[in-house]
N, C-alpha and C positions, 0 to 999 in steps of 0.2 A: 353212706355211697347212693347215690340215686339214679335209678333205671330210668331212662326217657321211655315215654309210653310209645307202643305200635305205632298208633296212629294220632299222632301230636296234634294233627290239624282239626280233629273233632273236640279237642281238649278245651279249647274255650270258644264257647258259642255265645255268639253277643246275645245280651240281654232282651234285648227285644222281640228275640226269638221265641222267648217263652211268655205265656198267659201268666197273668197275677195270680198267684196261689190263692184261692176263694177264702181260706181261713184270714187272710189279710183284711183287717177292717177297713170301714169306710171306702169300700169300692162298689159297693152294691147299688146299682140304678133302682129306681123303684122296686118294681116286682121282678124277679128275674128268677129262672128256674136252677137250680141247684143239685149237683148229680153227687151223691153221698155214697161212701163204702156201706154195702148192705151189711157187713158185720160188723163195725167199729161205729159208724154214722159220720166217720170225717169227711168234710166237704173236700171233693175231689177235683172239679172243674164246672163251670157255668154251661148252661145251655148255649150261651153265645161262643164258646169254645169248641162247640161241634161243627166240624166240617160236613157239609152235605155232598153227597155225590149223586150222580144220576145212576140209575138201576143199571147193572150191566148187562149187556144183549150181544148177540151174535158171537163173534170171535171173542171177546172178552169174558162171556161167562162160559166156563167150561160144562162139556155136556152133561159130564155126572153129577153137576150141582143145578143142571136146570130144573125148576120147578113145574110140575105139570100145570096145564092151563087152567083145569079147574080151581087150584089153590091160588093162581093169579088173579082169577074172578073175584076171591075172596076179600081182598082187602087194599089199600094202597100201596105203592111201591115199596115204602120203606119197611113195611112188617118182614121184608124178606132179611132186611139187615138184622142180624143178631148181634152187631156190635155197634158202638157210636165208635166214629174216628175224630179225634179232637187234635187241636194243635199242641204243641208240648207245653205243658203246664210246669211253673218252678219247682214243684216235689220232685218231677220226673229226673230233674237235672243229674243228679249222683249216676243215675242209671243208663243215661244217653252218652254220657262223656267217654270219648274213646272207643266206644263200642258201634258194631253195625246194627246189630240187632239184640233184643232180648225179653225178659219178662218186664211187666209193669206192675209193681206189687205196692199195696197199699202204705203209704209212709208213715201210718201208725200202729195198723196191726199185721203188716206185711201180708195180709192174705191176696192171691193173685189176683189181679183186676183184668189182665189183659196182656198183650206185648205190642212191641216196637220194631219196626224195621226202616232204616234210612232208605233202603231199597224198594221198599214197598210191601204191602201184603193186600190178599184178594179178601174181599169181603164176601158174606154167605151170598149176597146178589149178583155175585159175578164180577162185580167191577173193582179194577185194581186200583189202591190207591197209594200214592207217594208222594212223601216218606208215609210212613202209617205209624199212629199212635193209636191203637186199638183198643178200646175197653169194652168187657162183654156185658151186654144190657143186664144178664142175669147177676152181675156181681155189684150192681148198683141201683139205690133206689132214687126217684126222681123226686124232688123237693121243691114246692112254690115258696121262693122267701118272699117275707114281707118289707115293705119300707122300714127301714130303721127306726123311724119316728113309733112304728107300731111295736117295736122288740118288745118294751118294757111290757104293755099292755098284754102281749101273746104269753108271757111268761107267768102272769098270775094264776 
């Protein structure tokens, strides 16, 4: 006997919603930045999947999150963001179906990478991002991939 899911409307997300899983072969344009799980090295998403957002300011940045002026002078805007906000990637699909929010775990080693919320989440810079697929920068490594032709050479 089957129970219908409480939020069946989120049950079937159109395929186009999801970015291609970077472990799928033949998808790499020349050189691209890839982000891998720091623990098990599984490729998680591409640089092109990161959604940029302007830094939060004014009412969007909660006062307790506001960074002192000296810290602001130190670097460009995005050093304040401790997470990447990405488009949803295919491996996230099982976690996203029928739920409004939850954790994003590595599909290989299940270490916690971040969280997601269809309602949105606030970035550390104060900007509210909706919907939010938030991956903590500390949980992933940035890797520059080589063109496929060079892969064999790189392995030797």
